[in-house]
C-alpha positions in Angstrom: -37.8 13.9 -21.9 -34.7 13.1 -24.1 -34.8 14.0 -27.5 -34.5 9.9 -28.0 -37.7 8.5 -26.8 -36.2 5.8 -25.0 -33.7 3.8 -23.2 -33.0 0.6 -24.0 -32.1 -2.3 -21.8 -31.5 -6.2 -22.3 -32.4 -8.7 -19.9 -31.1 -12.7 -19.9 -35.2 -13.1 -19.1 -38.5 -10.8 -18.7 -38.5 -9.0 -15.6 -41.4 -9.2 -13.4 -42.0 -5.7 -12.9 -42.0 -2.8 -15.4 -43.8 0.2 -16.5 -47.0 -0.5 -18.6 -45.8 1.6 -21.5 -42.8 -0.3 -21.9 -42.1 -1.9 -25.1 -41.4 -5.3 -24.7 -39.5 -7.5 -27.5 -38.4 -11.1 -27.0 -34.6 -12.1 -28.9 -34.2 -15.6 -28.6 -32.6 -16.1 -25.1 -32.6 -12.2 -24.5 -35.3 -9.6 -23.5 -35.1 -6.0 -24.9 -37.1 -3.5 -23.0 -37.5 -0.1 -24.1 -38.3 2.1 -21.4 -40.2 6.0 -21.8 -37.2 8.7 -21.2 -39.5 10.7 -19.1 -38.5 8.2 -16.2 -35.2 8.9 -16.3 -33.1 12.0 -14.8 -30.1 13.1 -16.6 -27.2 12.0 -15.2 -28.9 10.0 -11.6 -27.5 6.7 -12.0 -29.6 6.0 -8.7 -32.8 6.9 -10.4 -32.1 4.7 -13.3 -31.0 1.7 -11.5 -34.5 2.0 -9.6 -36.2 1.5 -12.4 -33.9 -0.7 -14.7 -33.0 -3.4 -11.7 -35.2 -6.6 -11.5 -34.7 -8.9 -8.7 -35.7 -12.0 -11.1 -33.7 -10.9 -14.4 -29.8 -10.0 -14.9 -29.8 -6.6 -16.9 -27.3 -7.9 -19.5 -26.7 -4.2 -21.3 -28.6 -0.8 -21.1 -28.1 2.0 -23.7 -28.5 5.5 -22.3 -29.5 8.9 -24.3 -27.0 10.7 -24.8 -28.2 13.8 -22.6 -28.4 11.4 -19.7 -25.0 10.5 -20.6 -23.5 14.1 -20.7 -25.3 14.4 -17.2 -23.0 12.3 -15.3 -19.9 12.8 -13.9 -16.6 12.2 -15.7 -13.4 10.5 -14.5 -10.5 13.1 -13.8 -7.9 10.7 -15.5 -9.0 7.9 -16.9 -6.2 5.4 -18.7 -4.2 8.0 -20.6 -4.0 10.3 -17.9 -2.8 7.9 -15.1 -0.3 7.0 -17.9 1.1 10.6 -17.8 0.6 10.6 -14.0 2.9 7.7 -13.6 4.9 8.6 -16.2 4.4 4.9 -18.0 3.4 5.6 -21.5 3.3 2.2 -23.3 3.8 -1.0 -21.3 1.5 -2.3 -18.5 1.4 -1.6 -14.9 2.8 -3.8 -11.7 0.4 -3.9 -9.1 0.7 -5.1 -5.2 -2.3 -5.2 -3.0 -1.7 -5.4 0.8 -4.0 -5.6 3.8 -3.8 -2.7 6.3 -2.0 -4.7 8.5 0.8 -5.8 5.9 1.3 -2.1 4.5 4.8 -2.5 5.8 5.8 -4.1 2.8 4.4 -1.7 0.4 8.2 0.3 0.2 9.7 -3.3 -0.7 7.0 -3.9 -3.5 8.0 -0.1 -4.9 11.8 -1.0 -4.9 11.5 -4.1 -6.6 9.6 -2.5 -9.5 6.2 -2.4 -8.8 4.3 1.0 -9.9 1.0 0.7 -7.8 0.3 -0.3 -4.2 -3.3 -1.1 -2.8 -4.0 -1.1 0.8 -6.8 -2.2 1.3 -9.1 -2.5 4.9 -9.1 0.6 7.1 -7.3 0.5 10.6 -8.2 2.7 13.8 -5.3 4.5 13.3 -6.2 5.7 9.5 -4.3 9.1 9.5 -0.9 8.0 11.0 -0.9 5.0 8.8 -1.4 7.0 5.5 1.4 9.3 6.6 3.8 6.7 7.1 2.7 5.3 3.5 2.9 8.5 2.0 6.4 8.3 3.2 7.3 4.9 2.2 6.2 6.5 -1.6 8.3 9.4 -1.2 11.2 7.2 -0.1 10.7 4.9 -3.0 10.4 7.8 -5.8 13.5 9.2 -4.4 15.6 6.0 -4.6 14.2 4.3 -7.7 13.7 7.8 -9.6 10.4 6.1 -10.9 6.7 7.7 -9.9 5.1 5.3 -7.6 1.2 5.4 -6.6 -0.5 4.4 -2.9 -4.1 3.6 -3.9 -5.8 3.8 0.0 -8.8 2.2 0.7 -11.1 4.5 2.3 -14.5 2.2 2.1 -16.9 3.6 5.3 -19.7 5.4 5.9 -20.4 8.6 4.2 -18.7 10.7 7.3 -15.9 8.5 7.2 -15.4 8.6 3.4 -15.6 12.2 3.6 -12.8 12.4 6.7 -10.7 10.2 4.8 -10.8 12.0 1.4 -9.8 15.5 3.1 -6.6 12.8 4.8 -5.6 11.9 1.3 -5.5 15.2 -0.3 -3.6 17.0 2.8 -1.1 14.2 3.0 -0.8 14.1 -1.3 -2.2 10.4 -1.7 -3.1 10.9 -5.2 -5.8 7.5 -5.5 -8.4 6.1 -3.3 -10.2 2.7 -3.5 -13.9 2.6 -2.9 -16.1 -0.6 -2.5 -19.0 -0.8 -4.7 -21.3 -1.5 -2.1 -21.0 2.1 -1.1 -23.0 2.7 -4.7 -23.1 4.2 -7.6 -24.9 7.2 -6.1 -21.8 7.9 -3.7 -19.2 7.1 -6.3 -21.0 10.0 -8.3 -20.9 12.1 -5.0 -17.2 11.7 -4.4 -16.2 12.4 -8.0 -17.8 15.8 -7.5 -15.3 15.9 -4.4 -12.8 15.4 -5.1 -9.9 15.3 -8.1 -8.2 11.6 -6.9 -8.4 8.7 -8.8 -11.1 6.4 -8.0 -10.5 2.5 -8.1 -13.2 0.4 -7.6 -14.1 -3.4 -8.4 -16.7 -5.4 -10.6 -18.1 -7.6 -8.3 -20.2 -11.0 -9.3 -24.3 -9.6 -9.1 -27.2 -11.4 -10.0 -28.8 -8.5 -11.2 -26.0 -6.0 -13.0 -23.6 -7.8 -15.6 -20.2 -7.3 -15.7 -20.7 -5.1 -18.7 -23.4 -2.8 -17.2 -21.1 -2.3 -13.9 -18.3 -1.4 -16.1 -20.8 1.5 -18.1 -22.0 2.5 -14.7 -18.5 2.8 -13.3 -17.4 4.9 -16.1 -20.8 6.9 -15.6 -19.8 7.9 -11.9 -16.5 8.9 -12.7 -14.5 6.0 -11.5 -10.9 5.9 -13.0 -9.8 1.9 -12.7 -11.3 -1.2 -11.5 -10.2 -4.7 -10.4 -11.8 -6.9 -12.5 -11.4 -10.7 -13.7 -8.9 -11.1 -16.8 -11.4 -11.8 -19.3 -13.1 -8.5 -18.7 -10.1 -6.1 -19.5 -11.0 -5.8 -22.8 -14.6 -4.0 -21.8 -13.0 -2.0 -19.3 -11.1 -0.3 -21.5 -13.6 0.5 -24.0 -14.8 2.1 -21.0 -11.9 4.0 -20.3 -11.5 2.0 -17.0 -8.1 0.8 -16.2 -8.4 -2.8 -15.6 -6.4 -4.2 -12.6 -6.0 -8.1 -13.3 -4.7 -11.2 -11.1 -2.6 -12.7 -14.1 -0.4 -15.2 -14.1 3.2 -14.8 -15.4 2.3 -17.7 -18.0 -1.1 -15.6 -19.1 0.9 -12.1 -20.0 1.9 -12.9 -23.3 -1.8 -13.4 -24.4 -2.9 -10.9 -22.3 -0.4 -8.4 -24.3 -1.3 -9.7 -27.5 -4.9 -8.0 -26.7 -4.1 -4.9 -24.8 -1.0 -2.8 -23.2 -3.7 -0.7 -21.1 -4.1 -3.0 -17.6 -2.3 -3.5 -14.5 -0.9 -6.9 -13.1 -2.0 -7.3 -10.0 0.0 -9.3 -7.3 -1.3 -10.5 -3.9 1.4 -9.2 -1.2 -0.6 -11.2 1.2 0.7 -14.4 -0.1 2.7 -16.6 1.9 6.0 -17.1 -0.5 9.9 -18.4 0.1 10.3 -15.3 -2.2 10.9 -11.8 -1.1 8.1 -9.3 -1.7 10.7 -7.5 -3.5 12.0 -10.3 -5.9 8.4 -10.8 -6.6 8.5 -7.5 -7.7 11.3 -7.9 -9.9 10.1 -11.1 -11.7 6.7 -9.2 -12.3 8.7 -6.5 -13.9 10.4 -9.0 -15.9 7.7 -10.9 -16.8 6.2 -7.8 -18.4 9.5 -7.3 -20.3 9.3 -11.1 -21.5 6.0 -10.3 -22.6 6.7 -7.4 -24.4 9.4 -8.5 -26.4 7.7 -12.0 -27.2 10.4 -14.0 -25.4 9.6 -16.9 -23.8 9.5 -16.9 -19.6 11.9 -19.5 -19.4 14.4 -18.2 -21.5 14.3 -14.6 -20.4 14.6 -16.5 -16.8 17.5 -18.2 -17.7 19.5 -14.3 -17.5 17.0 -13.2 -14.8 17.2 -14.6 -11.2 14.2 -12.9 -9.8 12.3 -14.2 -12.6 13.7 -17.7 -12.3 13.3 -17.8 -8.7 9.4 -17.0 -9.1 8.7 -19.6 -11.7 10.7 -21.9 -9.6 8.2 -21.5 -6.9 5.4 -21.7 -9.2 6.3 -24.8 -10.2 6.6 -26.3 -6.9 2.9 -25.2 -5.7 1.3 -26.6 -8.8 
């Protein structure tokens, strides 16, 4: 049992199944449940979720005792560590996401100015395609003089995860993406297995709020998450680097809140503007936001941004 006798959870309605010794308090539209701490094992998120999760109620927030948190996994880099790794200490990051079939476009986005490429989906030739992507990353680093990061999707069975982690470590791939459907217990297991940067995503859930998911990702040792724009501050609070699909017009307001985010672009999107131009435009849009210059004014002397904004206006 922890010195603090309770694990305090807040739900959007009263859960159907709770332990008989739990203390239940109604707060307007929310219900607070204080669970006896002897129901929990330090650092065991799977056990905690078995107690806290309810099918008929959403877990809005949860507060664990410090001893429980000390037993959890720790992220290897977090926000500041990823900044040091990429040698980008102040500005937001630019990222492109591609499916495995479109991975050949990753190098062109790096040449245009992207910092990070996420390769989603695992094809049958995992080792071969990973080797080719790492060769592209090394070439982009050599030509641009900037550090680049490939985030390789390794989602699969536990056996596949282990094999793909080892393949990534062998080939120098520093970051991996794991879909949250593998479960928080698997994420904790992966964190104990590897020092690679772990990336996952916050998904809509009827059982866990986005705030609770962010906390659990932190306690599972994850370093970065794909999320919606409005969740970026919550992720930053939990030392998770938020990766958000941000439109150029939204950058000024986002930068006003934090510089700790990744501007995600869809590399699979059909576009008359090349991937390389779109990547350059994203960097230029960030520069405009950081210097508080209106996009149209900045685009007047940066043709990549001008082309990207023109296409955007044509599709609206």
